[in-house]
N, C-alpha and C positions, 0 to 999 in steps of 0.2 A: 590271704595267700598272695606271695609275692609273684611278680611277672615270672621270675625263673621257675618258682614252684608250679605255676600254672602252666608254662610251657612243658615241664617234665610230665605233668599229669595227661596233658594231651598226646603227648608222645607215647606214654605208657598204653592210654587208650587205643591210639591208633595201632600199636603193635599188637595189643590183644585181640582186636578185631581182626586184623589181618591174619594171624595165626589160627584163630577160631574158625574164620570163613575158609582158610586152605584146608584146615583139617575136614571140615564138613564136606567139601568139594571130594575129597578123597573118600570119605566115609560113604557118601552115596555113590561114588563110581565103583569101590571096590568091597564095601562092607566094613563095618566098625571093627570086628575082631581080626580082619586081615591087615589092617593099616597099622604100622608101627610108628612110634615116635620119631625115628630116624627119618622115615619116609616124609612125614610131615615137616620136618625142619628143612629137608632137601627140597621140597616142593615150595615151602615158603620163602627159600633162599636165605636162612639164617643158620647160625651155627646151633648144634644140638644143645649146647651149653644155654643158648639165649632161650630156646623152647622151654627147657626145663626151668628156667629162671622164673618164667611167667606161669608156665602150667607144669607143676611137678609131676602130675599123673595125667594119663589121657583122658580120665573121666572128667577132670577140670575143664578141658575144652568144651565138653557137652554142656557143663554147668553154665560156663560163660555165655555160649550160645543161646541156651534156655532163656538166661537172663534178659539178654538183647531182645529176643522173640518175645517174652512176655511183656517187657516195656512197651514194644511197638505194639503189640495186640491190644493193650490197654489203652493206648491213645486212639487206636483205629476205633474202639468200641466205646470211648467216653460218652459219645452224644446218645448211642444206643442204651447205654446203661442209665443215662439220666432220666429216660423217657419213662422207666418204671418208677412208680410213686412211692413203693413202701420197700422196707429193707429186704423182706421175705421174697418179694418179687426181683429185686436187684440181684439177690444172692442166687435165685434159680436161675436167671438168665446167665449170671457169670458162670456157674457151675457147668451149664449146659455148653457154653462156649469154650470152658476149660476141658471139659471132657472131649470135644471135638478135637481140641488142638492136641491133647495127649494122645488120642487115638491115631493121629497122622504121625506121631513120633514114638510108635510102641516099640520099635526096635531098640531105643536108645534108652528107654525107661529103666530097666533093671540096672544098668550102669550108673544111671543117674541117681537112682536110689540108694545104690551102694555108696556112691560119692558123698552123698549127704549124711548117710549114717557114719561114715568115716570122719566126716568133719564136726560132728557133734562132740561136745566136750563135757565130759561127766567126773572128770577126775578132781581131786581135791585142789589142785592147783588152780582150776578154772573158776573156783568158787569166788564171787565177788566181781568176776570180770564180766562185761557185757558180751553176750553170746553173739556171733555173727549171724545176722538175719537173712533169710532168703527174700527174694523180691515179692514171692507169693505170700509169704507172712506179712510183709509190709502192707500189702494190698489188702489182705485179710484183716489186719489190724484197723486200717482206715474204715474199711466196711463195717466191722462191728462197732467202731466209735461212732459211726453215723447213726447206727442202730441203737446205741444207747443214747445218743443225744435226742433222738426221736421219741424215746420211750418203748421201743420195740424189743429191746434187749436188755436184760438185768445188769445191774452194776455191782453185783457181788464179787466179781472178778473184773481186773481191768480188760480192755479191749485187747491188749497185747496178751494176756495169759489165755484169754479164749482163742485168739487167733493161733497161739502156739499149740493149744490141744486140738483145734480143729484141723491144722495142717497135718498133724499126725495121723488123723482120722482119715483124711484125703489120702495120705501115703498108704495107709492100709487098704483103702478101697482100690488104690491102683495095683498094690502087691497082689491081692486077690484076684483081680481082673486080669493080671498077666498070668496067673495060674489057671484061671478058667475065663477065657475071653468070650464064651458063649452068651454071658450076661452083659447087659448094656451098661457102660462106664457112666453115662449120665445118671442112671438109675441107682447105681452104686454110690456116686456123689450126693445125690439127692437123700439117699438112705443116711449117709453120714452127717448130713446137714440136719436131718431129722432127729438123729440121736444127739446131736450137739444142742440143739433147741430145746427138746422134750425129754431126753434121757431114756431109760429103758424101765423105770418103775411102772407098774400097773397103775392106772388112775382109778380111784374108787368110783364106782358106779352110783348114781343118784339113789338113796335111800326111798324106797316105796313108802307112801304114808300108811301108818297102821290103820287097818280098817276099823270102823267102830264095832263094839259088840253087836252080835246078832246079824252082821253084815250090812251092807250100803243100803240105805232107805231110798 
């Protein structure tokens, strides 16, 4: 990357961070549904066209801020994560922390999920193109890859394929929790993890040995 390209990239990231931080100050002050894009642009002291250039829809501001928060959270928890000796223990710790993080941002989650769904590409023109990855999926891919390397996770699918499926199980858990928050989100996440690791098929019970004729002696 050239010096000029690097400078443009830094400028873009600075602008995105400024716009997202401004938006969230307004969201916290007035409520997400009340704040309009025009209000965000005015507060950030940029032209409305500039805001739409970086964030075409309001939900994109949430996605950007969540990505920043998730990255910072993973950095803060790296040492604690490394303490857990197994893949299972690390995932359970991470899912509990993730549930607490999501719970603190509950009012934004339905908008965030709607944005992620709108960004998914299923049409024929997208076939063969690399899909955009969420940061959470990148983290999950790394976690499952470590599990495979340690022999704790099967290799019938790639770590990326497992992470893709598991991320959608977590989205389903969040959507169900938003509908009925009387249940604990951590437990919903752990149930999704159990489903990912063990499936739903009944495990055959050990067969009892056939007693000898005439009964046991």
